[in-house]
C-alpha positions in Angstrom: 22.3 15.2 -13.0 20.0 18.1 -14.7 20.1 20.0 -18.0 21.3 23.0 -15.6 24.8 20.8 -14.8 25.3 20.6 -18.6 27.8 23.4 -18.5 29.4 22.3 -15.7 29.6 18.4 -16.7 30.7 18.9 -20.3 33.5 20.9 -19.2 34.6 18.4 -17.3 34.3 15.4 -19.8 36.6 17.8 -21.7 39.3 18.0 -19.5 39.3 14.5 -19.8 38.9 14.3 -23.2 41.8 16.5 -23.8 44.5 14.7 -21.9 43.7 11.4 -23.8 43.2 9.1 -21.2 39.6 9.2 -20.6 38.3 8.5 -23.7 38.0 7.5 -27.6 35.8 10.5 -27.7 37.3 14.0 -29.0 34.2 16.1 -28.7 31.6 16.9 -26.8 28.3 16.7 -27.7 25.6 19.1 -26.9 23.3 18.2 -23.7 20.5 16.7 -26.0 22.5 14.3 -28.0 24.5 13.2 -24.4 20.6 13.2 -22.6 19.6 10.4 -25.5 22.1 8.2 -25.3 22.3 8.3 -21.2 20.1 6.5 -18.9 17.6 8.3 -17.1 17.5 8.2 -13.8 21.3 7.0 -13.6 23.2 10.4 -14.1 24.9 11.8 -10.8 26.9 14.9 -10.0 28.9 15.6 -7.2 28.8 19.0 -5.6 31.5 20.7 -3.4 31.2 23.7 -2.2 28.6 24.9 -4.6 30.6 23.5 -7.8 29.7 20.7 -9.5 33.2 18.4 -9.8 32.5 15.1 -10.8 29.9 13.2 -13.0 29.1 9.8 -13.5 26.2 7.8 -15.6 25.1 4.9 -17.3 24.2 4.5 -21.0 22.5 1.0 -22.4 25.1 -1.6 -23.3 22.9 -2.3 -26.1 19.7 -1.9 -27.4 18.8 -5.4 -27.3 16.0 -6.2 -25.0 17.9 -9.3 -23.5 21.1 -6.7 -22.6 18.6 -4.5 -20.6 19.8 -5.2 -17.5 23.8 -4.1 -19.1 25.2 -1.0 -18.9 28.0 1.1 -19.7 29.5 3.6 -16.9 31.0 6.6 -17.4 32.7 8.7 -14.8 34.6 12.0 -14.5 35.9 14.2 -11.9 37.5 17.3 -11.8 41.0 17.8 -11.9 41.4 19.9 -8.8 38.7 17.6 -7.4 40.7 14.4 -8.1 42.0 12.3 -5.3 39.2 13.3 -2.4 37.2 10.3 -2.7 34.9 12.1 -5.4 35.2 9.5 -7.8 34.3 6.4 -5.7 31.4 8.0 -4.1 29.8 8.8 -7.3 30.8 5.0 -8.5 29.2 3.2 -5.7 25.8 5.6 -5.8 25.7 4.4 -9.7 26.1 1.2 -8.7 23.7 1.0 -5.9 20.9 2.6 -8.2 21.3 0.7 -11.3 21.0 -2.5 -8.4 18.1 -1.1 -7.2 16.6 -0.4 -10.8 17.4 -4.4 -11.9 20.6 -3.7 -13.7 22.6 -6.8 -13.6 25.9 -6.2 -15.3 27.7 -2.8 -15.2 30.8 -2.6 -17.8 33.2 -0.2 -19.0 36.3 0.2 -20.8 39.6 1.8 -19.5 42.7 2.7 -21.2 45.4 0.5 -19.7 47.7 4.2 -18.6 44.5 5.0 -17.3 45.7 3.7 -13.9 43.3 5.9 -11.5 40.0 5.0 -13.0 41.5 1.1 -13.5 42.2 1.1 -9.4 38.4 2.9 -8.7 36.8 0.3 -10.6 38.8 -2.5 -9.0 37.8 -1.2 -5.7 34.2 -0.8 -6.4 34.0 -4.6 -7.1 34.3 -4.5 -10.8 36.9 -7.5 -12.2 38.8 -7.1 -15.2 38.1 -9.8 -18.3 40.4 -8.7 -20.8 42.1 -6.7 -22.7 41.2 -5.5 -26.3 43.9 -4.9 -28.0 43.8 -2.2 -31.1 40.1 -2.0 -30.9 40.0 1.7 -32.1 41.9 4.8 -32.7 42.5 7.6 -30.9 44.2 10.6 -33.3 45.4 8.3 -35.5 46.8 5.6 -33.0 45.6 2.1 -31.9 44.6 2.0 -28.8 44.0 -1.0 -26.3 41.4 -0.9 -23.7 40.6 -3.0 -20.6 37.4 -4.5 -20.0 35.8 -4.6 -17.1 32.3 -5.6 -15.5 30.5 -5.8 -12.4 27.9 -7.9 -11.3 25.1 -7.6 -9.1 25.1 -10.2 -5.7 21.4 -10.3 -6.5 21.1 -12.0 -10.0 17.5 -13.5 -10.2 
């Protein structure tokens, strides 16, 4: 993912925000804010027929040095491209890049209603750690999230 991809990426991100199933966020940040919060080298776009139709990225799970090998993932696919295996391709590539870089744990939180995202993560080797009940509010309503993680098989 490059800065030039941001208009398409931010549109896909906004689409995920609007339905209320993908994130607690309610506003798409400007590129420089998003860029500063995500790990360089771990940002991907999926292109179909010359159009960006999905994206995936890792962000640090913590600023503490001991957690440098732990990251949080995001995966979004444009509505018109859902069901084509793009989310799986993005997440598989993100995992491979993370493991090559020495990241030993990838974690994510998913709304329980987002069955497609839960199924995708489980297919890609994530396990459910637990449900965080009433962890935060979205649009004034307390929401639960399912917390998942994927541990690298090669932990030294």
